[in-house]
C-alpha positions in Angstrom: 27.6 122.8 13.1 26.5 119.6 14.8 29.9 119.2 16.5 29.8 122.7 17.7 26.3 122.3 19.1 27.3 119.0 20.8 30.4 120.6 22.4 28.4 123.6 23.6 25.6 121.4 25.0 28.1 119.2 26.9 30.1 122.2 28.1 27.0 124.1 29.4 25.8 121.0 31.2 29.0 120.9 33.2 28.8 124.7 33.8 25.3 124.2 35.0 26.4 121.6 37.6 29.2 123.8 38.8 27.0 126.8 39.1 24.3 124.8 40.9 26.9 123.4 43.3 27.9 126.9 44.3 24.3 128.0 44.7 23.6 124.8 46.7 26.5 125.6 49.0 25.2 129.1 49.7 21.6 127.9 50.2 22.3 125.2 52.7 24.8 127.4 54.7 22.0 130.0 55.0 19.3 127.4 55.8 21.4 125.8 58.6 21.7 129.2 60.3 18.1 130.3 59.6 16.0 127.2 60.4 18.4 124.6 61.7 19.2 121.1 60.5 16.1 119.5 62.2 13.6 121.7 60.3 15.7 121.2 57.1 15.1 117.5 57.6 11.4 118.1 58.0 11.3 120.0 54.7 13.2 117.2 53.0 10.9 114.5 54.4 7.8 116.5 53.4 9.0 117.0 49.9 9.9 113.4 49.6 6.4 112.4 50.8 4.7 114.7 48.3 6.6 113.1 45.4 3.6 110.6 45.4 1.7 113.2 43.4 4.2 112.8 40.6 2.3 109.7 39.6 0.3 112.0 37.3 3.5 112.6 35.3 3.1 109.2 33.7 6.6 109.5 32.3 5.7 112.4 30.0 8.9 114.3 30.6 11.0 111.3 29.5 8.7 110.7 26.5 9.0 114.3 25.4 12.8 114.2 24.9 12.5 111.2 22.6 9.5 112.1 20.5 10.3 115.8 20.1 13.8 114.8 18.9 12.4 112.1 16.6 9.7 114.4 15.1 12.2 117.2 14.5 14.6 114.7 12.8 11.8 114.0 10.4 11.1 117.8 10.0 7.6 117.4 11.5 7.4 120.5 13.7 3.6 120.3 14.0 3.8 116.8 15.7 6.6 118.0 17.9 4.5 120.9 19.1 1.5 118.7 19.6 3.7 116.3 21.7 4.8 119.2 24.0 1.3 120.7 24.5 -0.3 117.3 25.1 2.3 116.2 27.6 2.1 119.5 29.5 -1.7 119.4 29.8 -1.7 115.7 30.7 1.1 115.9 33.3 -0.3 119.1 35.0 -3.9 117.9 35.2 -3.2 114.4 36.4 -0.6 115.5 38.9 -3.1 118.1 40.3 -5.9 115.5 40.6 -3.6 113.0 42.3 -2.3 115.7 44.7 -5.9 116.3 45.9 -6.6 112.6 46.3 -3.3 111.9 48.1 -3.3 114.8 50.5 -5.2 113.0 53.4 -3.0 109.9 53.0 0.2 111.9 53.1 -0.9 113.7 56.2 -1.6 110.4 57.8 1.8 109.1 56.8 3.6 112.2 58.2 1.7 111.8 61.5 3.1 108.3 61.8 6.7 109.5 61.5 6.7 112.9 63.2 5.3 114.4 66.4 4.9 117.8 68.1 6.4 120.9 66.4 8.0 118.8 63.6 4.6 117.4 62.6 2.9 120.8 62.7 5.6 122.2 60.4 5.3 119.3 58.0 1.5 119.6 57.8 1.8 123.3 57.1 4.4 122.7 54.4 2.6 119.8 52.6 0.1 121.9 50.5 3.0 124.1 49.2 5.1 121.0 48.4 2.2 119.5 46.4 1.7 122.8 44.6 5.4 122.9 43.7 5.3 119.4 42.3 2.3 120.2 40.1 4.1 123.1 38.6 7.4 121.3 38.3 5.8 118.4 36.4 4.8 120.9 33.7 8.1 122.7 33.8 9.8 119.4 33.5 7.9 118.8 30.2 9.2 122.2 28.9 12.8 121.4 30.0 12.6 118.0 28.2 11.3 119.7 25.1 14.3 122.0 25.0 16.5 118.9 25.3 14.6 117.3 22.5 15.3 120.4 20.4 19.0 119.9 21.3 19.0 123.3 23.1 20.6 121.8 26.2 22.9 124.8 26.6 20.0 127.2 26.7 18.1 125.0 29.1 21.2 125.0 31.4 21.2 128.8 31.4 17.5 128.8 32.4 18.1 126.4 35.2 21.0 128.4 36.6 19.0 131.6 36.4 16.0 129.9 38.1 18.1 128.6 41.0 19.7 132.0 41.4 16.2 133.5 41.7 15.4 130.7 44.2 18.4 131.6 46.4 17.5 135.3 46.4 13.9 134.5 47.3 15.0 132.2 50.1 17.2 135.0 51.6 14.2 137.3 51.4 11.3 135.0 52.5 12.9 132.6 55.0 14.1 135.6 57.1 10.5 136.8 57.2 8.4 133.6 57.4 10.8 130.9 58.7 10.5 127.4 57.2 7.3 128.4 55.3 9.4 131.0 53.5 11.3 128.1 51.9 8.1 126.7 50.5 7.0 130.1 49.3 10.4 130.6 47.5 10.3 127.3 45.7 6.7 127.8 44.6 7.3 131.3 43.2 10.5 130.3 41.5 8.9 127.3 39.8 6.0 129.4 38.5 8.5 132.0 37.0 10.7 129.2 35.6 7.7 127.5 34.0 6.6 130.8 32.3 10.0 131.7 31.0 10.7 128.2 29.7 7.5 128.2 27.7 8.3 131.6 26.1 11.9 130.4 25.2 10.6 127.1 23.8 8.2 128.9 21.4 11.3 130.3 19.7 12.4 126.9 18.6 8.9 125.4 18.1 6.9 128.2 16.5 4.0 125.8 16.0 3.3 126.1 19.7 0.3 128.2 20.7 0.6 131.1 23.2 -0.7 128.7 25.9 -0.6 124.9 25.9 -4.3 124.3 25.2 -4.2 121.7 22.3 -4.5 118.1 23.5 -4.2 115.3 20.9 -5.2 111.7 21.6 -2.7 110.4 19.0 0.2 112.1 20.7 -1.0 111.0 24.1 -1.1 107.3 23.0 2.3 107.6 21.5 3.9 108.9 24.7 2.0 106.4 26.9 3.6 103.4 25.3 7.1 104.9 26.0 6.0 106.5 29.3 4.5 103.5 31.0 8.0 102.1 31.5 9.1 105.4 32.9 6.0 105.4 35.1 7.0 102.0 36.6 10.4 103.5 37.2 8.8 106.4 39.1 6.6 104.1 41.2 9.5 102.0 42.2 11.5 105.2 43.0 9.2 105.7 45.9 11.0 102.8 47.4 14.3 104.7 47.4 14.4 108.4 48.4 11.1 108.8 50.2 11.4 105.4 51.9 15.0 106.1 52.8 14.1 109.4 54.5 11.2 107.8 56.3 13.4 105.1 57.7 16.0 107.6 58.6 13.4 109.5 60.7 12.4 106.3 62.4 15.9 105.1 63.2 17.9 108.3 63.3 15.7 111.4 63.7 15.1 114.5 61.6 18.6 115.9 62.1 20.1 112.8 60.4 17.6 113.3 57.5 19.0 116.9 57.2 22.6 115.8 57.1 21.7 112.9 54.7 20.0 115.4 52.4 23.0 117.6 52.3 25.4 114.7 51.6 23.1 113.3 49.0 22.8 116.7 47.1 26.6 117.1 47.3 27.4 113.6 45.9 24.7 113.7 43.3 25.9 117.0 42.0 29.3 115.5 41.3 27.7 112.5 39.6 25.6 114.8 37.5 28.7 116.8 36.4 30.5 113.6 35.3 27.6 112.3 33.2 26.5 115.7 31.9 28.1 115.1 28.5 26.5 111.6 28.2 23.1 113.2 29.0 23.6 115.7 26.3 23.9 112.9 23.7 20.5 111.3 24.4 18.6 113.5 22.0 21.3 112.9 19.4 20.9 109.2 19.7 17.1 109.4 19.5 17.3 111.5 16.4 19.9 109.4 14.5 19.2 105.9 15.7 17.1 104.9 12.6 19.9 105.8 10.2 23.0 104.9 12.3 22.1 102.1 14.7 25.8 101.0 15.1 26.7 104.3 16.6 25.2 103.3 19.9 27.8 100.5 20.5 30.7 102.9 20.0 29.0 105.5 22.2 28.6 103.0 25.0 32.2 101.8 25.0 33.8 105.3 24.9 31.4 106.7 27.4 32.0 103.8 29.9 35.8 104.2 29.6 35.6 108.0 30.1 33.2 107.6 33.1 35.6 105.1 34.7 38.6 107.4 34.1 36.8 110.4 35.6 34.7 108.7 38.2 37.4 106.9 40.3 39.7 109.9 41.0 36.9 112.5 41.4 34.8 110.3 43.8 38.0 109.5 45.7 38.8 113.2 46.0 35.3 113.9 47.2 35.7 111.2 49.9 39.0 112.5 51.2 37.6 116.1 51.3 34.3 115.3 53.2 35.7 116.3 56.7 36.9 119.6 55.4 33.7 120.2 53.5 31.8 119.5 56.7 33.8 122.2 58.6 33.4 124.8 55.8 29.7 124.0 55.0 28.3 123.2 58.4 30.7 125.0 60.6 32.2 122.0 62.4 33.2 118.4 61.9 29.8 116.6 61.7 30.3 112.8 62.0 26.8 112.1 60.6 27.4 114.2 57.5 30.8 112.6 56.8 29.5 109.0 57.3 26.5 109.6 55.1 28.6 111.3 52.5 31.1 108.4 52.4 28.4 105.8 52.0 26.6 107.7 49.3 29.9 108.3 47.5 30.4 104.6 47.2 26.8 104.0 46.2 26.6 106.7 43.6 30.0 105.6 42.1 28.7 102.1 41.6 25.5 103.5 40.1 27.5 106.0 37.9 29.0 103.2 35.8 25.5 102.2 34.6 24.9 105.7 33.0 26.2 104.9 29.5 23.9 101.8 29.2 21.0 103.6 30.8 21.2 106.6 28.4 21.6 104.4 25.4 18.4 102.6 26.4 16.7 106.0 26.8 17.8 107.2 23.4 16.8 104.0 21.6 13.5 103.5 23.5 14.5 100.1 25.0 13.5 100.7 28.6 13.0 97.2 29.9 16.3 96.9 31.8 16.2 100.5 32.9 12.9 99.6 34.6 14.3 96.4 36.0 17.3 98.3 37.5 14.9 100.6 39.4 12.9 97.5 40.6 16.1 96.0 42.0 17.1 99.3 43.5 13.7 99.7 45.2 13.4 96.2 46.5 17.0 96.2 47.9 16.4 99.5 49.6 13.2 98.2 51.1 14.6 95.0 52.4 18.0 96.2 53.4 16.8 99.5 54.8 14.6 98.0 57.4 16.9 95.1 58.4 20.1 97.2 58.6 18.2 100.0 60.3 17.1 97.6 63.0 20.7 96.4 63.5 22.7 99.7 63.1 20.2 102.5 63.3 20.2 105.4 60.9 23.6 104.7 59.5 22.4 101.2 58.5 19.6 102.9 56.5 22.2 105.1 54.7 24.3 102.0 54.0 21.3 100.2 52.6 20.6 103.1 50.3 24.2 102.9 49.0 24.0 99.1 48.4 20.7 99.5 46.6 22.2 102.1 44.2 25.1 99.7 43.4 22.6 96.8 42.9 20.4 98.9 40.6 23.4 100.0 38.5 24.8 96.5 38.2 21.5 95.2 36.8 21.4 97.5 33.8 25.1 97.0 33.1 24.8 93.2 33.2 21.8 93.2 31.0 23.4 95.6 28.4 26.6 93.5 28.3 24.6 90.3 27.7 22.4 91.8 25.1 25.2 93.4 23.1 27.8 90.6 23.8 30.2 93.0 25.5 32.9 91.0 27.3 32.8 91.2 31.1 36.5 92.1 31.1 35.5 95.5 29.8 33.9 96.3 33.2 37.5 97.1 34.3 39.0 99.0 31.4 42.6 98.3 30.6 45.2 100.3 32.5 42.6 101.4 35.1 43.4 99.2 38.0 45.9 101.8 39.2 43.1 104.3 39.5 41.3 102.1 41.9 44.3 101.1 44.0 45.7 104.6 44.4 42.2 106.1 44.8 41.7 103.9 47.8 45.2 104.6 49.2 44.8 108.3 48.7 41.5 108.3 50.5 42.9 106.5 53.5 46.0 108.7 53.6 43.9 111.9 53.5 41.6 110.6 56.3 44.6 109.7 58.5 46.2 113.1 58.0 43.0 115.0 58.9 42.2 113.0 62.0 45.8 112.9 63.4 46.8 116.5 62.7 43.5 118.6 62.7 43.6 119.4 66.4 47.3 120.3 66.5 47.8 122.4 63.3 44.4 123.8 62.5 41.9 123.7 59.6 43.7 125.4 56.7 47.2 123.7 57.2 45.6 120.3 57.5 43.4 121.1 54.4 46.6 121.9 52.5 48.2 118.6 53.6 45.1 116.6 52.8 45.0 118.2 49.3 48.7 117.6 48.7 49.1 114.0 50.0 45.6 112.6 49.1 45.4 114.7 45.9 48.8 113.6 44.6 48.2 109.9 45.3 44.8 110.1 43.6 45.7 112.3 40.6 49.1 110.9 39.7 47.8 107.7 38.1 45.1 109.7 36.3 47.7 112.0 34.8 49.7 109.1 33.4 46.7 107.2 32.2 46.4 106.7 28.4 42.9 108.0 28.5 44.1 111.4 29.5 45.9 111.8 26.2 43.1 110.3 24.2 40.7 112.7 25.8 42.9 115.7 25.1 43.2 114.7 21.5 39.5 114.2 21.2 38.7 117.6 22.7 41.1 119.3 20.4 39.7 117.5 17.4 36.1 118.3 18.3 36.9 121.9 19.0 38.7 122.3 15.7 35.9 120.6 13.7 33.3 122.8 15.6 35.3 125.9 14.6 
């Protein structure tokens, strides 16, 4: 039963990422035509600025996963329900208060970055962005509670349904209200998602009331200890995405922010797909850690090897396909999108390899080095973003973001290896050097084919050649890699045991 649930959760996490990728593709193609890339950049910047209001979250969403899973493992449904209601009330109330206090400061900050119509649009969007973040902080608690109940597959279905509703609302409201319609759509969709998530959660935690009205000081204190580390992580995260977009506006303009946002969403969707199975295991580790502490070491090694095996070819394939994605998504070859996508692909791959150590730390509650990794990421982004922006403009800011992602990931990996006495030689798993060499060669070959033949033979023929030449060079070593057979055997065994 446990194996079947684990397999279902991991599979649905991947399905969620694929479905969201399709919805993301449709949404941004529509928004580029309906509002344009400059206003899309304004919305992205405004939402990033409004993230300051998430200080009221105090790490409750992260805490809920751990403590709901732990309380249910001890068969204490009452404390699990108290944890959810306390977290929802605390996160919602504190986020709302901070939103009101931060509103004048955020308007001042936007006025420093934008002028004219762009500033007027951002100021009109800001109240809706803050309202969305208040609702999403509560919805995040409910999502985390479903993860803690090991109902990740059901949570994935809810997320897919919610984003489908959001896409439909955007088609309806953006055509009528312009950029404000995008804000209306996100606010309405989040309110619906919050309500449905609460109703579904009650099925698995019957001790919950009809509304989250019970607040318990003991539950609040318990989560605060765990959540303070997560809160530090959030505070430092202000030095990454919001800071990056602010610097991009200063050194590259709002259009570059729009293309960076699209590239970032594309690359992060791939990263999320790869680590989805690892993310599914966090509640399992939290629930079993007390009785099986040695399982985390085995989980780390196997997860790292699998991530390396999947990550190198898939990120190389994404790199080689960026020019074609640009033509299909944007409508033409957009140099700014391709450069940002290439830089972010390198940055997120470097960060991807830290996921096993990061999730093990989340599951066991040892968050010190997770926090340190975000500190390194934030400080590198601040220092490199400004200096490289001055030297190379907006692309220098994007490069700084990628380097900061790599630095943050390296921090948590190095700390975990030292703490657990994992040899540094395992950073490059055996038989995996061919993946790196052929991934690099395949990326260069695909880029050469596109740039030399695109004008003469057209989009679809060159896309076929890029797929054939680049894909074969990248995929061949993965097919003959020993991990492929191990993975196949593992999936067959897990499926059989689940059945």
